[in-house]
MILO-272242 format. One record per atom (N, C-alpha, C): residue in three letters; x, y, z. Coordinates in steps of 0.02 Angstrom, whole numbers, padded with zeros to 5 digits, always signed. Each point is the difference from the previous one (the first is absolute). Example, Ala and Ser with C-alpha at 12.3 -4.5 7.8 and 13.67 -1.06 7.14 Angstrom:
BEGIN
ALA+00660-00284+00390ALA-00045+00059+00000ALA+00045+00060+00000SER-00018+00053-00036SER+00042+00059+00003SER-00039+00055+00037
***
This chain:
BEGIN
MET-00077-00639-00820MET-00029+00055+00014MET+00030+00007+00075ILE+00008-00033+00040ILE+00001-00005+00069ILE+00094+00038+00011LYS+00016-00034-00039LYS+00081+00006-00008LYS+00017+00087-00017LEU-00042+00027-00043LEU-00003+00066-00036LEU-00035+00038+00073ALA-00065-00030+00031ALA-00007+00041+00054ALA+00033+00005+00051ARG+00048-00047+00031ARG+00052-00005+00047ARG+00052+00056-00019ARG+00029-00012-00068ARG+00040+00063-00013ARG-00017+00066+00006VAL-00054+00009-00017VAL-00039+00064+00004VAL-00002+00032+00076THR-00011-00050+00031THR-00030+00020+00078THR+00077+00004+00020GLU+00053-00050+00011GLU+00073+00010+00009GLU+00022+00068-00027LYS-00020+00030-00055LYS+00021+00064-00033LYS-00026+00062+00049VAL-00059-00012+00003VAL-00045+00054+00033VAL+00045+00006+00071TRP-00001-00050+00045TRP+00025-00005+00065TRP+00073+00033-00003SER+00049-00019-00050SER+00064+00018+00011SER-00012+00087-00010GLU-00031+00018-00054GLU-00005+00064+00002GLU-00039+00052+00060HIS-00037-00042+00035HIS-00020+00026+00064HIS+00051+00000+00052ILE+00020-00038-00006ILE+00066-00029+00063ILE+00060+00080-00023ALA+00010+00001-00070ALA+00048+00047-00027ALA-00020+00081+00026GLU-00072+00009-00008GLU-00026+00047+00014GLU-00002+00022+00075ALA-00030-00041+00046ALA+00020+00007+00064ALA+00065+00008+00008ALA+00031-00027-00023ALA+00105+00024+00030ALA+00005+00064-00024ASP-00027+00023-00060ASP+00018+00084-00017ASP-00045+00047+00040ARG-00052-00029+00028ARG-00040+00049+00049ARG+00052+00016+00070GLN+00013-00079+00021GLN+00040+00012+00064GLN+00052+00045-00016VAL+00047-00013-00065VAL+00056+00057-00007VAL-00021+00082+00010ARG-00064+00013-00038ARG-00022+00059-00012ARG-00024+00019+00074ALA-00019-00050+00039ALA-00021+00026+00068ALA+00061+00009+00048ARG+00040-00025-00004ARG+00072+00008+00036ARG+00032+00077-00016ARG-00011+00004-00065ARG+00038+00048-00036ARG-00041+00070+00027ALA-00069-00001+00010ALA-00042+00040+00023ALA-00002+00017+00066ALA+00035-00048+00032ALA-00001+00000+00081ALA+00071+00043+00004LYS+00038-00010-00015LYS+00072+00038-00001LYS-00009+00070-00014ASP-00032+00003-00055ASP-00007+00090-00041ASP-00052+00028+00062ILE-00045-00034+00043ILE-00039+00036+00045ILE+00053+00007+00060ASP+00046-00043-00005ASP+00039+00010+00074ASP+00040+00056-00017ALA+00028+00018-00053ALA+00034+00062-00015ALA-00042+00061+00001ARG-00060-00003-00024ARG-00034+00057+00004ARG-00032+00008+00080ILE+00004-00059+00042ILE-00011+00013+00079ILE+00066+00031+00020ASP+00055-00034-00010ASP+00060+00038+00011ASP+00007+00096-00014THR-00016+00012-00062THR-00010+00070-00007THR-00034+00031+00046LEU-00060-00024+00014LEU-00058+00041+00035LEU+00033-00005+00069VAL+00028-00052+00041VAL+00026+00012+00050VAL+00060+00049+00009ASP+00044-00003-00042ASP+00032+00070-00024ASP-00023+00062+00008GLN-00043+00009-00027GLN-00044+00062-00009GLN-00025+00031+00061LEU-00027-00074+00032LEU-00034+00015+00077LEU+00042+00030+00052VAL+00055-00049+00004VAL+00052+00031+00021VAL+00025+00078+00009LYS-00005+00024-00056LYS+00025+00069-00022LYS-00075+00045+00022SER-00048-00016-00016SER-00063+00044+00009SER-00016+00027+00076THR-00012+00055+00010THR-00022+00038+00053THR-00065-00004+00008SER-00046+00007-00039SER-00066+00019-00003SER-00040-00073+00002THR-00031+00010+00070THR-00050-00051+00021THR-00046-00034-00060ALA-00029+00056-00034ALA-00038-00026-00049ALA+00038-00033-00046VAL+00046+00014-00038VAL+00039-00052-00028VAL+00024-00060+00018ARG+00010-00001+00052ARG+00030-00038+00039ARG-00051-00055+00015SER-00067+00016+00004SER-00050-00049+00007SER-00033-00013-00062ARG+00013+00037-00048ARG-00013-00024-00075ARG+00058-00070-00020LEU+00053+00027+00021LEU+00052-00051-00033LEU+00005-00059+00036GLU-00042-00004+00050GLU-00003-00065+00064GLU-00047-00024-00036ALA-00058+00024-00018ALA-00039-00036-00021ALA+00018-00035-00079ARG+00018+00041-00032ARG+00042-00032-00059ARG+00044-00068+00001ILE+00033+00023+00052ILE+00043-00056+00018ILE-00035-00075+00022GLU-00050+00015+00038GLU-00029-00058+00023GLU-00057-00038-00049GLY-00012+00038-00056GLY-00047-00045-00065GLY+00060-00017-00034LEU+00054+00013-00007LEU+00070-00019-00048LEU+00009-00067+00041GLU+00011+00015+00058GLU+00025-00077+00050GLU-00058-00052-00017GLN-00067+00019+00011GLN-00042-00057-00007GLN-00006-00014-00073GLU+00017+00039-00053GLU+00018-00026-00075GLU+00048-00040+00008ALA+00061+00022+00009ALA+00054-00034+00019ALA+00007-00090+00019ARG-00054+00004+00049ARG+00000-00071+00036ARG-00046-00040-00048ARG-00054+00025-00019ARG-00042-00039-00067ARG+00037-00010-00070ARG+00027+00038+00000ARG+00043-00031-00062ARG+00060-00046+00017GLN+00017+00009+00070GLN+00054-00060+00024GLN-00036-00056+00003ARG-00059+00000+00023ARG-00039-00067+00000ARG-00015-00029-00052LEU+00000+00054-00054LEU-00025-00042-00074LEU+00062-00030-00017ALA+00067+00029+00021ALA+00063-00028-00038ALA+00005-00073+00045GLU-00005+00011+00056GLU+00010-00073+00036GLU-00044-00063+00000ARG-00058+00027-00042ARG-00045-00054-00009ARG+00014-00053-00041ARG-00019-00074+00031ARG+00035-00048-00042ARG-00033-00009-00079VAL+00031-00026-00038VAL-00035-00010-00068VAL+00013-00080+00009LEU-00068-00027-00013LEU-00009-00071+00004LEU+00015-00023-00071GLY+00010-00056-00015GLY+00017-00025-00054GLY+00052-00053-00016GLY+00027-00013-00051GLY+00040-00066-00012GLY-00025-00050+00014ASP+00025-00049+00055ASP-00009-00073+00004ASP-00061+00011+00028GLN-00020+00047+00041GLN-00091-00013+00014GLN-00044-00008-00052PHE+00013+00052-00045PHE-00047+00012-00051PHE+00008-00064-00064GLY+00051-00023+00012GLY+00005-00054-00048GLY-00026-00078+00027THR-00001-00008+00080THR-00022-00042+00014THR-00080+00002-00002ALA-00031+00054-00005ALA-00076+00035-00001ALA-00020-00033-00053LEU+00031+00039-00053LEU-00003-00018-00078LEU+00005-00070-00015LYS+00036-00049+00016LYS-00005-00066-00011LYS-00056-00029+00019ARG-00026+00031+00059ARG-00041-00045+00031ARG-00073+00023-00044VAL-00011+00060-00014VAL-00054+00025-00023VAL-00003-00034-00078PHE+00055-00003-00033PHE-00021-00048-00064PHE-00003-00064+00015GLY+00022-00036+00061GLY+00000-00074+00023GLY-00076-00008+00002VAL-00050+00050+00026VAL-00056-00001+00017VAL-00043+00004-00058LEU+00020+00046-00054LEU-00031-00008-00072LEU+00008-00042-00030ASP+00063-00030-00005ASP+00019-00045-00036ASP-00039-00079+00020CYS+00003-00007+00082CYS-00038-00051+00014CYS-00022+00007+00073PRO-00076+00020-00030PRO-00037+00016+00062PRO-00036-00047+00049GLN-00013-00063-00033GLN-00019-00054+00030GLN+00039-00025+00055GLU+00074+00017-00010GLU+00046-00028+00052GLU-00025+00042+00069LEU+00000+00050-00005LEU-00035+00059+00056LEU-00074-00022+00029TRP-00026-00010-00058TRP-00066-00019+00028TRP-00008-00065+00038ARG+00051-00042-00015ARG+00004-00049+00038ARG+00029-00030+00086THR+00043+00073-00011THR+00043-00009+00062THR+00007+00063+00037GLY-00052+00040-00020GLY-00022+00079+00024GLY-00041-00006+00047THR-00010+00049+00041THR-00051+00003+00042THR-00071+00036-00027LEU-00051-00002+00049LEU-00061+00033-00050LEU-00002+00048-00009GLU+00045+00063+00041GLU+00017+00068-00036GLU+00035-00015-00057GLN+00048-00047-00010GLN+00033+00016-00072GLN-00043-00024-00049ARG-00040-00055-00004ARG-00040-00034-00038ARG-00045+00053-00025ARG-00033+00060+00049ARG-00051+00047-00011ARG+00037+00053-00057ILE+00071+00013+00024ILE+00032+00045-00048ILE+00017-00037-00062ILE+00013-00062-00019ILE+00012-00031-00062ILE-00055-00011-00025GLN-00077+00004+00008GLN-00046+00000-00009GLN-00024+00071-00032SER+00025+00043+00042SER-00003+00064-00019SER+00050+00016-00062LEU+00034-00019+00002LEU+00058+00018-00039LEU-00005-00036-00087MET-00026-00081+00006MET-00029-00011-00069MET-00066+00006-00026PHE-00049+00040+00037PHE-00059-00011-00035PHE-00027+00061+00010THR-00035+00028-00064THR-00025+00071+00013THR-00057+00021+00048SER-00029-00075+00014SER-00072+00012+00042SER+00001-00057+00034PRO-00041+00014+00062PRO+00017-00076+00048PRO-00041-00063-00041ILE+00017-00063+00017ILE-00015-00052-00028ILE-00075-00019+00019GLU-00047+00002-00039GLU-00073-00004+00024GLU-00004-00083+00008TYR-00041-00005+00050TYR-00020-00085+00026TYR-00075-00005-00013SER-00026-00040-00010SER-00079-00024+00008SER-00004-00071+00023ALA-00035-00003+00046ALA-00011-00066+00023ALA-00020-00069-00036GLY-00051+00034-00067GLY-00003-00046-00045GLY+00037-00014-00058ASP+00049+00058-00012ASP+00047-00008-00061ASP+00065-00004+00015GLY+00022+00013+00056GLY+00068+00013+00027GLY+00040+00047-00008PHE+00059+00005-00025PHE+00044+00058-00012PHE-00022+00030-00067GLY-00021+00063-00007GLY-00006+00026-00060GLY+00077+00015-00046THR-00006+00026-00055THR+00052+00020-00043THR+00026+00086+00016THR+00058+00015+00022THR+00003+00059+00005THR+00069+00030-00051LYS+00026+00052-00008LYS+00044+00024-00038LYS+00053+00008+00037PHE+00078-00018-00034PHE+00056+00023+00029PHE+00027+00067-00008SER+00040+00026+00060SER+00015+00061+00007SER+00048+00002-00081LEU+00037+00069-00014LEU+00054+00012-00065LEU+00050-00034+00027PRO+00027+00003+00053PRO+00058-00056+00003PRO+00003-00069-00017PHE-00041-00014+00025PHE-00017-00080-00012PHE-00022-00026-00076LYS-00034+00036-00018LYS-00013+00010-00076LYS+00048-00001-00057LEU+00055+00052+00024LEU+00065-00002-00032LEU+00032-00064+00010LEU-00025-00024+00070LEU+00055-00051-00003LEU-00011-00073-00038GLN-00066+00011-00007GLN-00051-00053-00031GLN+00030+00006-00071LEU-00012+00071-00029LEU+00038+00000-00080LEU+00080-00028-00010ASP+00031+00019+00051ASP+00070-00027-00002ASP+00013-00043-00014ARG-00046-00055+00057ARG+00016-00068-00001ARG-00035-00042-00057GLN-00059+00029-00042GLN-00026-00021-00055GLN+00044+00025-00055GLU+00045+00046-00007GLU+00035+00002-00057GLU+00069-00043-00004LYS+00018-00004+00058LYS+00062-00045+00012LYS-00014-00089-00017GLN-00074+00000+00020GLN-00014-00074-00035GLN-00008-00004-00065SER-00030+00057-00038SER-00015+00010-00074SER+00075+00001-00049LEU+00046+00022+00047LEU+00079+00004-00027LEU+00029-00064-00010VAL-00022-00059+00029VAL+00034-00059-00020VAL-00030-00018-00054GLU+00055-00019-00038GLU-00017-00023-00079GLU-00011-00089-00014ALA-00041-00003-00044ALA-00023-00055-00001ALA+00038-00041-00033ALA+00017-00074+00031ALA+00057-00038-00032ALA-00021-00029-00070THR+00044+00000-00031THR-00009-00026-00080THR+00048-00076-00021ILE-00023-00043-00016ILE+00026-00040-00031ILE+00017-00002-00071THR+00061+00001-00020THR+00010-00017-00079THR+00026-00048-00017SER-00011-00023-00060SER+00021-00064-00017SER+00072+00000-00029PRO+00023-00069+00017PRO+00070+00028-00030PRO+00022-00039-00076TYR-00065+00003-00028TYR+00006-00016-00073TYR-00025+00060-00044
***
């Protein structure tokens, strides 16, 4: 179950990275197209003698320059991923697989995070009875099922008589 979740997560992330790279390519192309339109408008501005036309062309050029800068910023935006994502994914699945390790070594804040991830509601405590029973969240229920299935897959040993 965890392996499937890991594969699905990696596939979704790689698709996200590919889409981001495609957006960058489109933004670069759009910035170049806008630059070409600006050049055309500048040529018209130079040839124009009417002050009203010149004012409209200058306003249009200014607007296009702002749009070109916006597109260029989008094209230059760094696409995060690769090793950083792999490291983060490994850490997340490590916590899911063995939350008690982070519980033992983690800070109070990390322990609170583990508790909120593992259980659907806060753990109840009463002075007379101690800690109450709470329900596991879905990821940890699935992990329990996965572990139970692995234990039930072990075949019982049989002894056969040589006679």
